[in-house]
C-alpha positions as CSV (number, residue, x, y, z in Angstrom):
1,M,129.0,70.5,126.9
2,F,132.2,70.5,124.9
3,H,134.7,68.1,123.6
4,F,138.4,68.9,123.9
5,A,141.1,66.8,121.7
6,K,143.8,65.4,123.2
7,G,146.6,68.0,123.6
8,Y,148.0,71.1,124.9
9,Y,145.8,73.9,126.3
10,V,146.8,77.5,127.4
11,Y,144.5,79.7,129.3
12,V,145.7,83.5,129.6
13,G,144.1,85.5,132.7
14,S,145.1,88.1,135.1
15,A,145.7,87.8,139.0
16,F,145.5,91.6,140.7
17,G,142.4,90.9,142.8
18,P,142.8,90.1,146.2
19,G,145.8,87.4,147.2
20,G,147.5,88.2,143.7
21,I,148.8,85.6,141.4
22,R,149.8,83.2,144.6
23,A,145.8,83.3,145.5
24,R,144.9,82.6,141.8
25,L,147.6,80.3,140.7
26,G,146.6,78.1,144.2
27,R,143.0,77.8,142.8
28,H,144.1,77.3,139.5
29,L,146.0,74.4,140.8
30,S,144.1,73.0,143.4
31,D,141.6,70.3,142.7
32,N,139.5,70.6,145.7
33,K,137.4,73.7,144.9
34,T,134.1,74.8,143.8
35,Q,133.9,74.9,139.9
36,R,132.7,78.8,139.7
37,W,134.9,79.7,136.6
38,H,135.3,78.4,132.8
39,I,139.1,77.5,133.9
40,D,137.8,75.6,137.2
41,F,135.5,73.2,134.8
42,L,138.4,72.2,132.4
43,R,140.8,72.1,135.2
44,A,138.9,69.1,136.5
45,H,140.1,66.9,133.5
46,T,143.6,68.4,132.8
47,E,146.8,67.9,134.7
48,P,149.0,71.5,134.3
49,V,152.4,71.3,132.6
50,K,153.6,74.8,132.9
51,Y,152.8,78.5,133.7
52,V,154.3,81.7,133.2
53,I,154.2,84.6,135.4
54,A,154.3,88.5,134.4
55,P,154.0,89.8,137.6
56,E,152.6,93.6,137.9
57,K,151.9,93.6,134.2
58,R,148.5,93.4,132.6
59,L,149.2,91.1,129.5
60,E,146.5,88.6,129.2
61,H,144.8,90.4,125.9
62,V,148.0,90.9,124.8
63,W,149.0,87.3,125.1
64,A,145.5,86.2,123.9
65,N,146.2,88.4,120.6
66,E,149.1,87.1,119.8
67,L,147.6,82.7,120.3
68,A,144.8,84.0,117.8
69,Q,147.0,85.5,115.1
70,R,149.3,81.8,115.2
71,N,148.4,79.2,112.4
72,A,149.2,76.5,114.9
73,A,147.0,77.9,117.7
74,S,143.1,77.3,117.7
75,M,140.3,78.7,120.0
76,P,138.3,75.6,120.9
77,V,135.3,77.5,122.4
78,T,134.7,80.9,122.2
79,G,134.0,83.2,124.9
80,F,136.1,80.8,127.5
81,G,137.8,83.1,129.9
82,S,137.2,86.5,128.4
83,S,133.1,87.0,129.2
84,D,134.5,90.4,130.8
85,C,136.9,91.8,127.6
86,R,136.6,91.8,123.7
87,C,139.1,89.0,123.0
88,T,137.5,85.7,121.8
89,S,138.9,83.7,124.1
90,H,141.6,83.6,126.2
91,L,141.6,79.9,125.9
92,F,143.8,78.1,123.1
93,F,144.7,74.9,121.4
94,S,147.6,72.9,119.6
95,A,148.9,69.3,119.5
96,E,152.2,70.6,120.1
97,L,153.5,72.3,123.3
98,D,156.0,74.6,121.8
99,D,153.2,76.2,119.4
100,L,151.6,77.8,122.3
101,L,154.2,79.5,124.5
102,L,155.0,82.3,125.4
103,T,157.2,84.4,127.3
104,P,156.2,88.0,129.7
């Protein structure tokens, strides 16, 4: 169990599986689903504000590294969304949305 502070969170991931980005975003944005992945459990208590798509590019590790280097961003849960890679986390937090914005 984790306590999540009030503020903004960014989750970085890829969508190269069946159905691609349409299927992945559809799942993440849906409220009616079986909770299976880390993000599913957090999404049950949050409201999406914005998403960024970088089609046909594998950038989740680049973005995770960039966010990890920012002083304004923190990693509230080690290993969140990154159990299949070497990143410390794919979830980042800041009290200010602008501190978390990324561009493809």
